[in-house]
Residue, then its C-alpha position, 0 to 999 in steps of 0.5 A: m892737591a891729588f888724592t890716591t883713593k876715594i876715601e882720601a878725597v872725601k876726607n880731605p876736601v879742597i873748598h872752592e869759592d862757590g862752596r864746592k869742596f870735594q875736588c876730583s883728583q883725576c880732572d878739574k871737576a869739583f862737587s858740593q857733596s861727597s856722594q857726588l864725587v864718589y859717583h863721579l870717580r867711577t867714571h874714571s875707574g870704570e867701576k859698576p857695582y850695581n848689577c841687573n839680576l835679569c840681564k848682564k848689565s851693570f851700573a855705576q849708580n843705584g839710580s841707573l839700575t832702577k831706571h834700567l829695571r823698568t825696561h824689563t818690567g815695562e813700568k812707566p810711572y812718569k806721565c805727560s800732562q799735555c798728552d797721554k805719553t808715559f815714560s820710565n824716568n823723569s829725564q825722558l819726561i822733561i825732554h819730551m815736555r820741550i816738544h810741547t813748550g818748544e823750549k831749546p835751552y842748549q845753544c851752539n856758540q858757533c852758529g847760534k842754533d838751539f837744541s832741546q837736548y844737550s846730546s843733540l848740541v854735542n852731535h851738532i858741534r861735530t859738524h863744525t869740528g869735523e870730529k867723527p869718533y864712532q868708527c865702524s868695525h866692518c869698514s873704514s867709515s866713521f861717524a859723528c853720532n853713535s846712533t848713525l853708526i848703529k844704523h850704518k852697521v845694519m848695512h853689513t848685517g842686514e839684521k831687521p829684528y823689529q817685526c810689524s804685528n799688522c804686516d810682514k814688514a820688519f825694521s832694523q831699529n825700534s824707532e822705525l817700527k814705532n813710526h811704521l805702526r802709526t801708518h796702521t793706527g793713524e796716530k799723530p802724536y805731534q801737534c803744532s803749537h801754532c795751529n791744529k795740525t798733527f803729525s805722525q813723526y817728530k821730524y814732520l812737525i819740525n818741518h811744518m813749524k818752519t812754515h810759521s817761521s820767517i827764517k829761511p836758511y836755505q838759499c838758491d845759488h842762482c837766483n838768491k831765493a830762500f826756502s825754509e826747508n832743504s827739500t823745497l830748495i832742491n825742487h826749486m833748483v831743478k827748475c832754476s839751475k841751468d847746470k845739468s852736469y849729469k848727462c845721459s850716455q844714450c840720448d842728449k838729455a841732462f839732469l841736475l841731480n844724479n837720482q834723476l839720471i838713474r830714474h831716466m836710465m831705466t827708460h833705456t834699460g827697461e829696468r823695473p826694480y819695484q815689484c808688487i808683492t800681491c801680483d807680478k807687476a813691476f815698475s821703474q819708479k817707487y811712486n808708480l808702485t805706490i799708486h799701483l798698490k792702491t788698486h789692491t787696498g782700494a785706497n785712492n789717495g785717501k779720498d775713495t776707500e771703495k776698491k776699484s774694479f780692474q774692469l770699466k763699466q759703461c758709467d766709468i767710460e762716460n765719466l772719462n770724457v775722452p770722446k775717442v774712448k766713448i766711441k770705441h766703448e759704444n762699438i764694443m757694447d754692440s759686439d760679441k766682446h761685451e759680457g753683461d755690464n762689464l767689458i772684457e779687459p777694456r783698460n787695454i783699449v782705453k790705454r791705447d786710444i788715449l795714447d793714440s790721441q796724444t801722438s806727442c806722447t810717443d813721437n821719437l820715443s824708444a820702445s822702452e820709453v813708450e812702455v814707461k808711459e803706458e805704465k803710468l797710464d795703466i796705473l791712472i786707469h786702474t785707480g780711476i785717476v783719468m784726465e778730463n781732457d786727453n789733450n791736457h794730460q801730461l804723461 
């Protein structure tokens, strides 16, 4: 039976065997209460009678408007009993609690994977069906998740409206800013239920939880070894695979991954895209820039917070335990190049002598490749991370 109006649908109920007597005339859904049917019919008609008086948004249900108003007031009345997090609505709290309990009530009927949220299951199912309903209005790209589309659109607009109040970094999404702020506060709200480890981001906790599980879904095609994380598999395949299809056009080196080839090509081109915002130094790899930045902040891999001087004192040279450098240092201490307790730019002398002592490091290398090795060694000396034996250190 089909009804033309909501009133007809409510006044002329169709009773189902399970007690649901209010049938939708547009689809096969049925409800036990007339109010539920009225709300549901608005999903077909698009009617949104509840308007926010602070912005232009409108809603199909009064409860949805109440939740929305809390985004303006900042009210978060729902508090987690396990941690200090609060939420603007109860459904958010229920989803959050599953982080603590590990509950995943939604299962994929294709592969058996479990999810804590229904929306995550819906997005996952699209990896099986290949459905990508979210189309970019700027290009031909389409995506399975709306959130992925939103992130993609930033590539076109370049907009980064979320600014960090502690530094000059800006982000395209609020979630990225929240994750970044924890690098300043040191907050780690995600705790492992099996051990005492805590993490700043939920994705790090998920990866860590795999270390407690015997499930290893990522398998190597060459030796059948299995791993709990995809990143570990990729690192393993670099060593295991003999199929290095990415070949350098300038020399005879070949690589398993394209990004390895890109990094290698910089040794030929001399390109240094990673620049320090504090000084004029630039680096070919982001990792080297990260280490260099610690010379400005004083951090040394989290172990030494006292800022290292760019100049090495006599005790620093003694601790290097590099014989050739010690001899050079003693000669300079007796020369006019010494001023007080410090050496004038000794890092250049130290760097040159260590490279000279490691002739295998620079043999048969182009000038740009030697420069890259000098760059790495320069960072080690700046931060005080210098090898105890110059013959064993691998640049």
